[in-house]
C-alpha positions as CSV (number, residue, x, y, z in Angstrom):
1,X,0.0,0.0,0.0
2,X,1.1,3.6,-0.7
3,X,2.5,5.6,2.1
4,X,1.3,9.0,0.9
5,X,3.4,11.5,2.9
6,X,2.1,14.7,1.4
7,X,-0.3,16.3,-1.1
8,X,1.5,19.4,-2.4
9,X,-0.8,22.2,-3.8
10,X,-0.1,23.6,-7.3
11,X,2.0,26.7,-6.9
12,X,4.2,28.7,-9.3
13,X,7.2,29.5,-7.1
14,X,9.5,27.6,-4.7
15,X,8.8,27.6,-1.1
16,X,11.1,30.5,-0.2
17,X,8.8,32.8,-2.1
18,X,5.6,31.6,-0.4
19,X,3.8,32.8,2.7
20,X,5.1,31.0,5.8
21,X,1.6,30.1,6.8
22,X,0.7,28.6,3.4
23,X,-0.6,25.1,2.8
24,X,2.7,24.5,0.9
25,X,4.8,25.2,4.0
26,X,2.5,23.0,6.1
27,X,2.8,20.0,3.8
28,X,6.6,20.1,3.9
29,X,6.4,20.3,7.7
30,X,4.3,17.1,7.5
31,X,6.9,15.4,5.4
32,X,9.7,16.3,7.7
33,X,7.8,15.2,10.8
34,X,6.4,12.0,9.3
35,X,9.9,10.8,8.1
36,X,11.6,12.2,11.2
37,X,14.1,14.0,9.0
38,X,14.8,16.8,11.4
39,X,16.4,14.4,13.9
40,X,20.2,14.9,13.9
41,X,20.8,11.2,14.8
42,X,18.5,10.1,12.0
43,X,19.8,6.9,10.2
44,X,18.7,8.4,6.9
45,X,21.7,10.3,5.6
46,X,20.7,10.6,1.9
47,X,17.5,10.9,0.0
48,X,16.6,11.1,-3.6
49,X,13.3,12.2,-5.1
50,X,12.3,10.4,-8.3
51,X,9.6,11.0,-10.9
52,X,8.6,9.2,-14.0
53,X,8.6,12.1,-16.4
54,X,9.9,15.6,-16.8
55,X,8.3,18.7,-15.5
56,X,6.5,17.0,-12.6
57,X,8.1,19.2,-10.0
58,X,10.9,16.9,-8.8
59,X,13.7,19.5,-8.6
60,X,11.5,22.1,-6.9
61,X,10.4,19.4,-4.4
62,X,14.1,18.7,-3.7
63,X,14.8,22.4,-3.1
64,X,11.7,22.9,-1.0
65,X,12.5,19.9,1.3
66,X,16.1,21.1,1.6
67,X,15.1,24.6,2.4
68,X,12.6,23.6,5.1
69,X,15.3,21.3,6.7
70,X,17.9,24.0,6.6
71,X,15.6,26.3,8.5
72,X,15.3,23.7,11.1
73,X,19.0,23.8,11.7
74,X,19.9,20.7,9.6
75,X,23.0,21.0,7.4
76,X,21.9,20.0,3.9
77,X,23.7,19.5,0.6
78,X,21.7,19.3,-2.6
79,X,23.3,17.3,-5.4
80,X,21.9,18.0,-8.9
81,X,22.4,14.5,-10.4
82,X,19.9,15.3,-13.2
83,X,22.9,16.1,-15.4
84,X,20.8,16.5,-18.5
85,X,17.9,18.4,-17.0
86,X,20.0,20.7,-14.7
87,X,17.4,22.7,-12.7
88,X,18.7,23.2,-9.2
89,X,21.0,26.1,-9.9
90,X,18.2,28.0,-11.7
91,X,15.9,27.6,-8.7
92,X,18.5,28.8,-6.2
93,X,20.1,31.4,-8.5
94,X,23.7,30.3,-8.6
95,X,26.2,29.5,-11.3
96,X,26.6,26.1,-13.0
97,X,30.0,26.4,-14.7
98,X,31.4,23.5,-12.8
99,X,29.8,20.8,-10.6
100,X,29.0,17.1,-10.4
101,X,30.2,16.2,-13.9
102,X,33.6,17.7,-13.2
103,X,33.8,15.6,-10.0
104,X,32.8,12.5,-11.9
105,X,35.1,12.9,-14.9
106,X,38.1,14.8,-13.6
107,X,37.9,14.0,-9.8
108,X,37.9,17.7,-9.1
109,X,38.0,18.3,-5.3
110,X,34.6,18.8,-4.0
111,X,35.5,21.9,-2.0
112,X,36.1,23.6,-5.3
113,X,32.7,22.6,-6.7
114,X,30.3,22.8,-3.8
115,X,28.7,26.3,-3.6
116,X,27.3,28.3,-0.7
117,X,23.9,29.8,-1.0
118,X,22.1,32.8,0.5
119,X,20.3,30.2,2.7
120,X,21.9,29.2,6.0
121,X,22.8,25.5,6.3
122,X,22.2,24.9,2.6
123,X,24.9,24.2,0.0
124,X,24.7,22.9,-3.5
125,X,26.7,20.7,-5.9
126,X,25.2,21.7,-9.2
127,X,25.1,19.5,-12.3
128,X,28.2,20.9,-14.0
129,X,29.1,21.0,-17.7
130,X,26.5,19.4,-19.8
131,X,28.8,18.3,-22.7
132,X,31.1,16.2,-20.5
133,X,29.0,13.1,-19.8
134,X,25.6,11.6,-20.3
135,X,26.0,8.6,-17.9
136,X,26.9,8.8,-14.2
137,X,30.0,6.9,-13.2
138,X,28.8,4.6,-10.4
139,X,32.2,4.2,-8.6
140,X,32.9,7.9,-8.5
141,X,29.4,8.8,-7.6
142,X,29.6,6.5,-4.6
143,X,32.9,8.0,-3.5
144,X,31.4,11.5,-3.8
145,X,28.5,10.5,-1.5
146,X,30.8,8.9,1.1
147,X,32.9,12.1,1.3
148,X,29.8,14.3,1.6
149,X,28.1,12.1,4.2
150,X,30.8,13.0,6.7
151,X,30.2,16.7,6.3
152,X,26.4,17.1,6.1
153,X,23.5,16.0,8.2
154,X,21.5,15.1,5.1
155,X,22.2,14.9,1.3
156,X,19.3,15.4,-1.1
157,X,19.9,14.1,-4.6
158,X,17.8,15.4,-7.6
159,X,17.6,12.4,-9.9
160,X,16.7,12.3,-13.6
161,X,13.2,11.2,-14.7
162,X,13.4,7.5,-14.2
163,X,11.5,6.6,-17.4
164,X,13.7,8.7,-19.6
165,X,17.1,8.0,-18.0
166,X,16.7,4.7,-16.2
167,X,20.4,3.9,-16.1
168,X,21.4,7.1,-14.2
169,X,18.4,6.8,-11.9
170,X,19.3,3.2,-11.1
171,X,22.9,4.1,-10.2
172,X,21.6,6.9,-7.9
173,X,19.1,4.6,-6.2
174,X,21.7,2.0,-5.5
175,X,23.8,4.4,-3.6
176,X,21.2,6.5,-1.8
177,X,19.7,5.4,1.5
178,X,16.1,6.1,0.7
179,X,13.7,7.4,-1.9
180,X,10.5,9.4,-2.4
181,X,8.3,9.0,-5.4
182,X,6.8,12.2,-6.8
183,X,3.7,12.0,-9.0
184,X,1.9,14.9,-10.5
185,X,-1.5,15.0,-9.1
186,X,-3.2,11.6,-9.7
187,X,-2.2,11.2,-13.3
188,X,0.5,8.6,-12.6
189,X,-0.9,7.2,-9.4
190,X,-1.0,3.6,-10.6
191,X,2.5,3.7,-12.2
192,X,4.0,4.5,-8.8
193,X,3.3,0.9,-7.8
194,X,5.8,-0.2,-10.4
195,X,8.4,2.3,-9.3
196,X,7.9,1.4,-5.7
197,X,8.7,-2.2,-6.5
198,X,11.6,-1.1,-8.6
199,X,13.1,0.9,-5.7
200,X,12.6,-2.0,-3.3
201,X,14.1,-4.5,-5.7
202,X,17.3,-2.5,-5.9
203,X,17.4,-2.5,-2.1
204,X,16.6,1.1,-1.5
205,X,14.3,2.2,1.3
206,X,11.0,3.4,-0.1
207,X,9.8,6.3,2.1
208,X,6.5,7.1,0.3
209,X,4.7,9.0,-2.4
210,X,4.3,12.7,-2.7
211,X,1.3,13.9,-4.7
212,X,2.4,17.1,-6.4
213,X,0.6,20.0,-8.1
214,X,-2.8,19.3,-6.5
215,X,-5.1,21.9,-7.9
216,X,-7.8,21.1,-5.4
217,X,-6.4,20.1,-2.1
218,X,-9.7,18.5,-1.0
219,X,-9.8,16.1,-3.9
220,X,-10.5,12.5,-3.2
221,X,-9.3,9.3,-4.8
222,X,-11.4,6.1,-4.8
223,X,-9.0,3.2,-4.2
224,X,-11.4,0.8,-5.8
225,X,-12.3,2.3,-9.1
226,X,-9.7,5.1,-9.4
227,X,-12.2,7.9,-9.6
228,X,-10.5,11.2,-8.5
229,X,-13.5,13.4,-8.3
230,X,-14.8,14.6,-4.9
231,X,-17.0,12.0,-3.2
232,X,-20.6,12.9,-2.6
233,X,-21.9,13.6,0.9
234,X,-24.8,11.7,2.5
235,X,-27.9,13.8,3.0
236,X,-29.0,14.3,6.6
237,X,-31.1,11.6,8.1
238,X,-32.1,10.2,11.4
239,X,-30.3,7.3,13.1
240,X,-30.9,6.2,16.7
241,X,-32.8,9.5,17.2
242,X,-29.9,11.5,16.0
243,X,-29.5,13.6,12.8
244,X,-26.5,12.4,10.9
245,X,-24.6,13.8,8.0
246,X,-21.7,11.9,6.4
247,X,-19.4,14.2,4.5
248,X,-17.8,12.8,1.3
249,X,-19.4,9.4,1.8
250,X,-19.7,7.7,-1.6
251,X,-18.1,7.5,-4.9
252,X,-20.4,8.3,-7.8
253,X,-18.5,6.1,-10.2
254,X,-18.6,2.8,-8.3
255,X,-21.0,3.6,-5.5
256,X,-18.4,2.7,-2.8
257,X,-18.9,4.0,0.7
258,X,-16.4,4.5,3.4
259,X,-16.6,0.9,4.7
260,X,-16.1,-0.6,1.2
261,X,-13.0,1.5,0.6
262,X,-11.6,0.6,4.0
263,X,-12.3,-3.1,3.5
264,X,-10.4,-3.0,0.2
265,X,-7.4,-1.3,1.9
266,X,-7.5,-4.0,4.6
267,X,-7.7,-6.8,1.9
268,X,-4.8,-5.3,0.0
269,X,-2.7,-5.4,3.1
270,X,-3.8,-8.9,3.9
271,X,-4.2,-10.5,0.4
272,X,-3.3,-13.9,1.8
273,X,-6.8,-14.2,3.4
274,X,-8.5,-14.4,0.0
275,X,-5.7,-15.1,-2.6
276,X,-6.4,-18.4,-4.3
277,X,-8.9,-19.2,-1.5
278,X,-12.6,-20.3,-1.3
279,X,-14.4,-17.1,-0.4
280,X,-18.0,-16.4,0.5
281,X,-19.2,-12.8,0.4
282,X,-22.6,-12.3,2.1
283,X,-24.5,-9.2,1.1
284,X,-21.8,-8.6,-1.5
285,X,-21.4,-5.1,-2.6
286,X,-21.1,-4.6,-6.4
287,X,-18.1,-2.2,-6.1
288,X,-16.0,-5.0,-4.7
289,X,-17.0,-7.8,-7.1
290,X,-14.2,-7.2,-9.6
291,X,-11.2,-6.6,-7.3
292,X,-12.0,-9.5,-5.0
293,X,-12.8,-11.9,-7.8
294,X,-9.4,-11.3,-9.4
295,X,-7.7,-12.7,-6.2
296,X,-9.9,-15.6,-5.1
297,X,-10.0,-19.2,-6.3
298,X,-13.8,-19.4,-5.9
299,X,-15.9,-16.3,-5.2
300,X,-19.4,-17.1,-3.9
301,X,-21.6,-13.9,-3.8
302,X,-24.7,-14.6,-1.8
303,X,-27.7,-12.5,-0.6
304,X,-31.2,-13.1,0.8
305,X,-32.5,-10.8,-1.9
306,X,-30.0,-11.4,-4.7
307,X,-29.2,-9.4,-7.8
308,X,-28.7,-11.3,-11.1
309,X,-25.0,-11.7,-10.3
310,X,-25.6,-13.2,-6.8
311,X,-26.8,-16.5,-5.4
312,X,-29.9,-16.5,-3.3
313,X,-29.0,-17.8,0.2
314,X,-29.9,-17.1,3.8
315,X,-26.9,-16.5,6.2
316,X,-28.9,-18.6,8.8
317,X,-28.9,-21.7,6.6
318,X,-26.1,-21.7,4.0
319,X,-25.7,-24.7,1.7
320,X,-21.9,-24.9,2.0
321,X,-20.5,-28.0,3.7
322,X,-18.9,-27.7,7.1
323,X,-15.3,-26.6,7.1
324,X,-15.3,-26.0,3.4
325,X,-14.7,-22.2,3.2
326,X,-11.4,-20.3,3.8
327,X,-12.8,-16.8,4.2
328,X,-16.2,-15.3,4.9
329,X,-16.9,-11.6,4.2
330,X,-19.9,-9.9,5.6
331,X,-20.6,-6.2,5.7
332,X,-23.6,-4.6,7.4
333,X,-25.8,-7.7,7.4
334,X,-25.8,-9.0,11.0
335,X,-27.7,-6.0,12.4
336,X,-30.6,-7.0,10.1
337,X,-30.7,-10.6,11.4
338,X,-33.0,-11.2,14.4
339,X,-31.0,-14.1,15.6
340,X,-27.5,-13.0,15.0
341,X,-26.1,-15.7,17.3
342,X,-27.4,-18.3,14.9
343,X,-25.8,-16.4,12.0
344,X,-22.4,-16.3,13.7
345,X,-22.7,-20.0,14.5
346,X,-23.5,-20.8,10.9
347,X,-20.5,-18.7,9.7
348,X,-18.2,-20.6,12.0
349,X,-19.6,-23.9,10.8
350,X,-18.7,-23.4,7.2
351,X,-15.2,-22.1,7.9
352,X,-12.2,-24.3,7.8
353,X,-10.3,-24.8,11.0
354,X,-7.9,-22.0,10.1
355,X,-10.6,-19.9,8.3
356,X,-11.2,-16.2,8.8
357,X,-14.4,-14.2,9.0
358,X,-14.2,-10.5,8.1
359,X,-17.3,-8.8,9.6
360,X,-18.4,-5.2,9.6
361,X,-21.4,-3.9,11.5
362,X,-22.4,-0.3,12.4
363,X,-21.1,0.6,15.8
364,X,-23.1,3.0,17.9
365,X,-20.1,4.5,19.6
366,X,-20.9,2.9,23.0
367,X,-19.5,-0.2,24.6
368,X,-22.8,-2.1,24.8
369,X,-25.4,-3.1,22.3
370,X,-29.0,-1.8,22.2
371,X,-31.5,-4.4,21.1
372,X,-34.9,-3.8,19.4
373,X,-37.9,-6.2,19.5
374,X,-38.7,-5.4,15.9
375,X,-36.8,-3.8,13.1
376,X,-36.3,-0.1,14.0
377,X,-37.7,2.0,11.2
378,X,-35.8,5.0,12.4
379,X,-32.6,3.1,12.2
380,X,-32.6,1.5,8.8
381,X,-34.6,-1.5,10.0
382,X,-31.9,-2.7,12.3
383,X,-32.6,-5.2,15.1
384,X,-29.9,-3.7,17.2
385,X,-27.2,-0.9,17.5
386,X,-24.0,-2.8,18.2
387,X,-21.6,-1.8,20.9
388,X,-18.0,-2.6,20.3
389,X,-17.3,-4.4,23.6
390,X,-20.1,-6.8,23.9
391,X,-20.1,-7.5,20.1
392,X,-16.5,-8.7,20.5
393,X,-17.6,-10.8,23.5
394,X,-20.4,-12.4,21.4
395,X,-18.0,-13.2,18.5
396,X,-15.6,-14.9,20.9
397,X,-18.3,-17.5,21.6
398,X,-17.8,-18.8,18.1
399,X,-14.2,-17.8,17.2
400,X,-10.9,-18.4,18.9
401,X,-9.5,-15.0,18.1
402,X,-11.3,-11.7,17.5
403,X,-9.6,-8.4,16.6
404,X,-11.1,-5.0,15.9
405,X,-9.1,-3.1,13.2
406,X,-9.6,0.6,12.7
407,X,-8.3,2.6,9.7
408,X,-5.7,4.4,11.9
409,X,-4.3,1.1,13.0
410,X,-3.1,0.1,9.5
411,X,-3.3,3.2,7.3
412,X,-1.4,6.4,7.0
413,X,-3.5,9.5,7.9
414,X,-3.0,10.8,4.4
415,X,-4.6,7.7,2.9
416,X,-7.5,8.0,5.3
417,X,-8.0,11.6,4.2
418,X,-7.6,10.8,0.5
419,X,-10.0,7.9,0.5
420,X,-12.3,9.7,2.9
421,X,-12.3,7.0,5.6
422,X,-12.6,9.2,8.7
423,X,-16.1,7.9,9.4
424,X,-14.7,4.4,9.9
425,X,-12.3,5.6,12.6
426,X,-14.8,4.5,15.3
427,X,-16.4,1.7,13.3
428,X,-13.9,-0.9,12.1
429,X,-13.4,-4.4,10.7
430,X,-13.8,-7.4,13.0
431,X,-11.3,-10.0,12.1
432,X,-12.4,-13.4,13.5
433,X,-10.3,-16.5,13.3
434,X,-11.8,-19.9,13.8
């Protein structure tokens, strides 16, 4: 799963020319705090920022990060290793007559190449003469880094676009401690998966993804269908005698709600629970059909009132043989069942000895459950409002292990915000092992 460390708004100028209270400043503060880069004893001594293509804001991001760290008292060196692009000296306003290329080709002493800037704690090794080389010498580049690491708290390397100059980017990644992937808005969101794997295969430490040039900082991204338009809010209604309003609840493209998007994040982090497995999905939501079916061996979609693509089946009396199913998924069904104990017992029956039930129910925010004699018309025809404590106690009657998982337990806060999962922070997934 992505570790989205920042969503940088679209701006025309580097950070030094922006208001200190701006969103831009705040996002870089988040990056520094999240990665603990301001710690002088930090094990990370060098970072590179990579992007797939040109003009995505990689060089500006390197400078902005270096500037913010220098203001925090961290001694930073920027190395412009994009020897064909050469942007850092232009951003800072210094000369580029000699630099990295001279060090690589002629072994020119670094103290004659590294330049001071008008910014305290920030120095630069610019790209150097363009005509000298097109490919970075790996041995000399490693030696340069080793020399610089002893003199600076942190080295930030501006890499060339990885899709255009993969050889140079690979050499840099092999020698740098860690890497950030920069993607412009959401246009290359999916491609960052490939580059993340590429970084980790080399042996570099992947720190996360920076979303850059966000024109609307409140944009959402549906992790199921890829829709990047704002989610729609749920109109006010009454639940348990309270008026509720769920902001940015559902995706208009695939109709996913918060719980569906959270479930999919959970499944992606725990693919082993459904990959090549026998899976039953009760009350199966259409938005999850395609992504789940791609992973499973057998995917049984059941419902008491089925759609054409589902099998009609009652959770109280399922036709599956005992101990025949690996994983059972059920979201917002049990509250509609009068005898939920019988339903839980039936789920446990069909699961294999090491099987897992993934259960979601609406939680009322209290420890204990409120029961209704008949379906509560003011509460979506529920037979009960579950409390998180006694619901777990009830599940433990049928399962050997029960764990409540909340978004904040497994997801970065940026992902929670991007996928609009805040409502699920006090709801959760109940992972039940037989």
